[in-house]
C-alpha positions as CSV (number, residue, x, y, z in Angstrom):
1,M,-32.0,-42.8,-15.8
2,R,-29.3,-42.1,-13.4
3,K,-26.7,-41.0,-16.1
4,G,-29.3,-38.3,-17.3
5,F,-29.9,-37.0,-13.5
6,A,-25.9,-37.0,-13.1
7,L,-25.6,-35.2,-16.6
8,L,-28.1,-32.6,-15.2
9,I,-26.5,-32.1,-12.1
10,T,-23.1,-31.9,-13.9
11,I,-24.1,-29.1,-16.4
12,T,-25.8,-27.1,-13.9
13,L,-23.7,-27.6,-11.0
14,V,-20.4,-29.4,-11.4
15,F,-19.2,-27.6,-14.3
16,P,-19.7,-24.2,-12.8
17,L,-18.2,-25.2,-9.6
18,L,-15.1,-26.7,-11.2
19,L,-14.6,-23.8,-13.5
20,S,-14.8,-21.3,-10.6
21,A,-12.6,-23.3,-8.5
22,Q,-9.9,-23.5,-11.2
23,A,-10.1,-19.9,-11.7
24,V,-9.9,-18.8,-8.2
25,I,-7.0,-21.1,-7.7
26,A,-5.1,-19.7,-10.6
27,S,-5.9,-16.2,-9.6
28,V,-4.9,-16.8,-5.9
29,S,-1.6,-17.8,-6.9
30,F,-0.7,-14.7,-8.1
31,A,-3.3,-12.1,-6.3
32,L,-1.9,-13.1,-2.6
33,D,1.8,-12.8,-3.9
34,R,3.2,-9.4,-3.0
35,N,6.1,-10.1,-5.6
36,F,3.7,-10.1,-8.3
37,Y,2.8,-6.6,-7.7
38,I,6.4,-5.5,-7.1
39,Q,7.6,-7.0,-10.1
40,A,4.8,-5.7,-12.4
41,L,5.4,-2.2,-11.1
42,Q,9.2,-2.3,-11.2
43,S,9.2,-3.8,-15.0
44,E,10.8,-1.8,-17.3
45,E,7.9,-1.0,-19.4
46,V,5.9,0.6,-16.4
47,V,9.3,2.5,-15.4
48,Q,9.5,3.9,-18.7
49,A,5.9,4.9,-18.9
50,L,6.1,6.8,-15.4
51,L,9.2,8.7,-16.8
52,S,8.0,9.1,-20.2
53,E,7.6,12.2,-22.3
54,H,3.8,12.6,-21.4
55,V,4.1,12.2,-17.7
56,L,7.2,14.5,-17.2
57,S,5.4,17.1,-19.5
58,E,2.5,17.3,-17.2
59,L,4.6,17.2,-14.0
60,I,6.6,20.3,-15.2
61,M,3.9,22.3,-16.7
62,E,1.3,21.7,-14.2
63,E,3.7,21.7,-10.8
64,L,6.1,24.4,-12.0
65,S,3.5,26.7,-13.9
66,L,5.6,26.9,-16.9
67,P,3.8,28.6,-20.0
68,P,2.2,26.2,-22.3
69,G,4.5,25.4,-25.2
70,M,7.6,26.2,-23.5
71,D,10.6,24.0,-24.3
72,S,11.2,21.8,-21.3
73,A,13.4,19.3,-22.8
74,E,16.5,20.2,-20.7
75,I,14.5,20.2,-17.4
76,K,12.9,16.9,-18.4
77,Q,16.4,15.4,-18.6
78,I,17.7,16.7,-15.3
79,L,14.5,15.2,-13.8
80,N,15.1,11.7,-15.5
81,S,18.7,11.9,-13.9
82,I,17.1,12.7,-10.5
83,V,14.1,10.3,-10.6
84,T,16.2,6.9,-10.9
85,H,15.0,3.6,-11.5
86,D,16.5,2.7,-8.2
87,Y,14.3,5.3,-6.5
88,L,11.3,4.3,-8.0
89,N,11.9,0.4,-7.4
90,E,12.7,1.4,-3.6
91,Q,9.3,3.4,-3.5
92,V,7.3,0.7,-5.1
93,S,8.8,-2.2,-3.0
94,R,8.1,-0.3,0.3
95,L,4.5,0.5,-0.7
96,V,3.7,-2.9,-1.7
97,H,5.2,-4.6,1.4
98,D,3.6,-2.1,3.8
99,F,0.3,-2.8,2.2
100,F,0.4,-6.4,2.5
101,D,1.7,-6.2,6.2
102,Y,-1.4,-4.1,6.7
103,L,-3.5,-6.9,4.9
104,Q,-2.0,-9.6,6.9
105,G,-2.5,-8.0,10.2
106,V,1.4,-7.3,10.9
107,N,0.7,-3.7,10.9
108,N,-2.6,-2.1,12.1
109,D,-2.0,1.3,10.0
110,F,-1.2,1.8,6.4
111,E,-0.5,5.4,5.0
112,P,0.2,4.9,1.2
113,V,2.9,7.9,0.6
114,I,6.1,8.6,-1.4
115,D,9.2,9.4,0.4
116,L,10.2,12.8,-1.3
117,I,13.4,13.2,1.0
118,P,16.1,11.6,-1.6
119,L,14.5,13.9,-4.3
120,R,14.7,16.9,-2.1
121,T,18.4,15.8,-1.3
122,A,19.3,15.4,-5.0
123,L,17.6,18.8,-6.0
124,L,19.7,20.4,-3.3
125,G,23.2,18.4,-4.3
126,E,25.6,19.1,-6.9
127,R,22.9,19.5,-9.6
128,Q,21.7,22.9,-8.1
129,Q,23.8,25.2,-10.4
130,E,22.8,23.1,-13.4
131,I,19.0,23.1,-12.5
132,L,19.0,26.9,-11.9
133,S,21.0,27.7,-15.1
134,V,18.5,25.5,-16.9
135,L,15.3,27.0,-15.5
136,V,16.4,30.4,-16.2
137,A,17.5,30.0,-19.7
138,T,14.0,28.4,-20.6
139,L,12.0,30.8,-18.8
140,P,10.3,33.5,-21.0
141,D,10.2,37.0,-20.2
142,C,7.4,38.4,-18.1
143,E,4.7,40.3,-20.1
144,P,3.9,43.9,-18.9
145,S,0.8,42.4,-17.4
146,Q,2.5,39.9,-15.3
147,S,3.8,40.4,-11.8
148,T,7.8,39.9,-11.6
149,G,8.5,36.8,-9.6
150,I,9.4,33.2,-9.6
151,S,5.8,32.0,-8.8
152,G,2.5,33.3,-7.9
153,E,-1.0,32.2,-7.7
154,D,-2.8,31.9,-11.0
155,Q,0.3,32.9,-13.1
156,T,2.8,31.1,-14.9
157,L,6.6,31.4,-14.3
158,C,8.6,34.2,-16.0
159,K,11.7,36.4,-15.4
160,P,11.8,40.1,-15.4
161,A,12.6,41.4,-18.9
162,G,16.1,43.1,-19.3
163,V,17.6,41.4,-16.4
164,P,20.8,39.2,-17.2
165,D,20.5,35.5,-16.7
166,D,23.7,35.4,-14.6
167,F,22.2,37.8,-12.2
168,L,18.9,36.0,-11.7
169,I,20.7,32.8,-11.1
170,V,22.9,34.5,-8.1
171,Q,19.8,35.7,-6.8
172,L,17.7,32.3,-6.9
173,Q,20.7,30.7,-5.2
174,L,20.1,32.6,-2.2
175,I,16.6,31.6,-2.0
176,Y,16.7,28.2,-3.7
177,P,17.1,25.9,-0.3
178,S,14.3,27.7,1.3
179,L,12.2,26.8,-1.8
180,I,13.3,23.3,-1.9
181,E,12.7,22.9,1.8
182,Q,9.0,23.7,1.1
183,I,8.6,20.4,-0.7
184,P,7.1,18.1,1.6
185,E,9.0,15.1,2.9
186,E,6.2,12.7,2.1
187,L,3.5,12.8,-1.0
188,P,0.1,11.4,0.4
189,L,-1.3,8.8,-2.4
190,G,-5.3,8.6,-2.1
191,E,-6.6,11.5,-0.2
192,K,-9.6,9.5,0.5
193,W,-7.9,6.5,1.9
194,D,-9.0,6.9,5.6
195,Q,-12.5,7.8,4.7
196,W,-12.7,4.6,2.2
197,L,-11.4,2.3,5.1
198,S,-13.8,3.7,7.9
199,Q,-16.8,3.1,5.2
200,E,-15.8,-0.4,4.0
201,D,-15.7,-3.3,6.5
202,W,-13.5,-5.6,3.9
203,R,-11.0,-6.4,6.4
204,S,-13.4,-8.4,8.4
205,F,-14.2,-10.9,5.8
206,L,-13.7,-13.8,8.3
207,P,-13.8,-12.7,11.8
208,G,-10.3,-12.6,13.3
209,V,-8.5,-13.7,10.1
210,A,-6.4,-11.7,7.7
211,V,-7.9,-10.8,4.5
212,P,-5.0,-13.0,2.5
213,A,-5.9,-16.2,4.6
214,S,-9.5,-15.5,4.4
215,A,-9.3,-15.6,0.6
216,L,-7.3,-18.8,0.8
217,L,-9.6,-20.4,2.7
218,A,-12.6,-19.3,0.6
219,A,-10.7,-21.0,-2.3
220,L,-9.9,-24.0,-0.5
221,F,-13.6,-24.4,0.6
222,L,-15.0,-23.8,-3.1
223,T,-12.6,-26.3,-4.2
224,F,-13.8,-28.8,-1.5
225,V,-17.3,-28.2,-2.7
226,A,-16.5,-28.7,-6.3
227,I,-14.8,-31.8,-5.8
228,S,-17.5,-33.4,-3.5
229,F,-20.0,-32.6,-6.0
230,W,-17.9,-33.7,-8.8
231,Y,-17.3,-37.2,-7.0
232,I,-20.9,-37.6,-6.1
233,T,-22.2,-37.3,-9.7
234,A,-19.7,-39.9,-10.7
235,L,-21.1,-42.3,-8.1
236,I,-24.7,-41.5,-9.4
237,A,-23.8,-41.8,-13.1
238,D,-22.8,-45.6,-13.2
239,E,-22.1,-48.5,-10.8
240,S,-18.6,-49.5,-12.2
241,W,-15.5,-47.9,-11.4
242,R,-14.7,-48.1,-15.0
243,M,-17.3,-45.8,-16.2
244,R,-17.1,-43.7,-13.0
245,L,-13.5,-42.9,-13.6
246,Q,-14.1,-42.0,-17.2
247,W,-16.9,-39.6,-16.2
248,L,-14.7,-37.9,-13.7
249,G,-12.1,-37.5,-16.5
250,W,-14.4,-36.1,-19.0
251,T,-16.2,-33.9,-16.7
252,L,-12.9,-32.6,-15.6
253,M,-11.6,-32.0,-19.2
254,I,-13.9,-29.1,-20.1
255,P,-13.4,-26.9,-17.4
256,A,-9.8,-27.5,-17.6
257,I,-9.7,-26.8,-21.5
258,L,-11.6,-23.2,-20.7
259,I,-9.1,-22.3,-18.0
260,F,-6.3,-23.1,-20.5
261,L,-7.8,-21.0,-23.2
262,V,-8.0,-18.3,-20.8
263,G,-4.4,-18.9,-20.3
264,L,-3.8,-18.5,-24.0
265,T,-5.9,-15.3,-24.3
266,A,-4.3,-13.3,-21.6
267,S,-0.9,-14.2,-23.4
268,S,-2.3,-12.9,-26.7
269,N,-2.9,-9.4,-27.8
270,I,-6.6,-9.3,-26.9
271,P,-6.4,-8.1,-23.5
272,N,-4.6,-5.1,-24.8
273,F,-7.2,-4.2,-27.1
274,W,-9.9,-3.9,-24.6
275,V,-7.4,-2.1,-22.1
276,R,-7.1,0.4,-25.1
277,F,-10.8,0.2,-25.8
278,G,-11.9,0.4,-22.0
279,L,-9.5,3.5,-21.5
280,E,-10.8,5.5,-24.7
281,Q,-14.3,5.0,-23.5
282,A,-13.5,5.7,-19.7
283,N,-15.4,8.3,-18.3
284,F,-15.5,8.2,-14.2
285,R,-18.0,10.8,-13.2
286,G,-17.0,13.0,-16.0
287,F,-13.0,12.5,-15.7
288,T,-11.4,11.1,-18.7
289,P,-8.0,9.6,-18.1
290,E,-5.3,11.5,-19.4
291,P,-2.9,9.9,-22.2
292,A,-0.2,9.7,-19.5
293,I,-2.3,7.7,-17.1
294,G,-3.6,5.4,-20.0
295,A,0.2,4.6,-20.9
296,I,1.1,3.8,-17.4
297,I,-2.0,1.6,-17.0
298,R,-1.4,-0.4,-20.5
299,A,2.4,-0.9,-19.1
300,L,1.1,-2.5,-15.9
301,V,-1.2,-4.5,-17.6
302,N,1.3,-5.8,-19.9
303,A,3.7,-6.4,-17.3
304,A,1.0,-8.5,-15.1
305,L,-0.3,-10.5,-17.8
306,L,2.7,-12.8,-18.4
307,R,2.3,-13.9,-14.6
308,V,-1.5,-14.0,-15.0
309,S,-1.4,-16.1,-18.2
310,S,1.3,-18.6,-16.7
311,S,-1.2,-19.2,-13.8
312,F,-4.0,-19.9,-15.8
313,L,-1.9,-22.2,-18.1
314,I,-0.6,-24.1,-15.2
315,V,-3.9,-24.9,-13.6
316,G,-5.4,-25.8,-16.8
317,G,-2.6,-27.9,-17.8
318,I,-2.5,-29.9,-14.4
319,S,-6.4,-30.3,-14.4
320,G,-6.1,-31.6,-18.3
321,A,-3.4,-33.9,-17.3
322,L,-5.3,-35.3,-14.5
323,S,-8.5,-35.4,-16.4
324,L,-6.6,-37.7,-19.1
325,A,-5.1,-39.6,-16.3
326,L,-8.5,-40.6,-14.9
327,I,-9.8,-41.4,-18.5
328,F,-6.8,-43.8,-19.2
329,W,-7.5,-45.1,-15.6
330,G,-11.0,-45.9,-16.3
331,L,-10.1,-47.5,-19.8
332,V,-7.6,-50.0,-18.0
333,T,-10.2,-50.9,-15.2
334,P,-12.2,-54.1,-15.5
335,Y,-15.9,-53.7,-16.1
336,N,-16.6,-56.1,-13.1
337,K,-15.1,-53.7,-10.6
338,K,-18.0,-51.9,-8.8
339,S,-18.6,-50.1,-5.7
């Protein structure tokens, strides 16, 4: 009778609690680690996705209002030499550190912005002549219906027909610094960030406690509750410690195996398949992610999965080893050892 009651509690309560506690511990180990995000965002795969053909093509064609189908290969090469890995890594590291300082209460404000001053400096440096030469050489002649100019609202860039490129380069050199000065010093990320902060009360998860500490305390509390019920069911299941220890071992074994399988799954190609499928089916209020965005997301997932997989494998492995130790301890415990 008591074993049946203990089994019912184990199936309905202990298994879910042990499984949840192990999953939370595995998740907290990387979710609260700022280096996890920095390393994932600075991975070679993510950097290559950010500097890929698709991203640069969209950036050049949209921001510079270049005509569709125009050969922009040389401009892309120049951008690749200006937007370096070191620059991207510096921006990523600063953003992540600022965000975690905000979460931990070190700073009261967080404004996600990209520092564009190094790019402005690079554009005004030694590459200025090369940039202008490539831009003028690749621009098409203006059509009769187009107004002559470097840019204009609702028009693509073009150059006056019949005017020598050398003359245009000289003219552009006079106004080039003022054009670069129009580039802002900072590029805001997330225009609705302040609005979201004012509407969401997520920073007061536990009053007076920072979000990371709140999450850690919640994980510890869940683990304490899980261990308590796990231990109580073992006391209910049998009077001898030989059976109680084996009960503890076998009831921990199943959640440990499931957590270990999650780690193995994360290290396989299954997550990549579902990420690709999700991006193909995604439609956020009528917005479908562009191929470039999808490539960056897939690269970011791939970079993060190794650490995620390792965390679940470690937690599952430790739990499995503990369950085996409890089972072995129970087997070597005499039958007459009771509470």
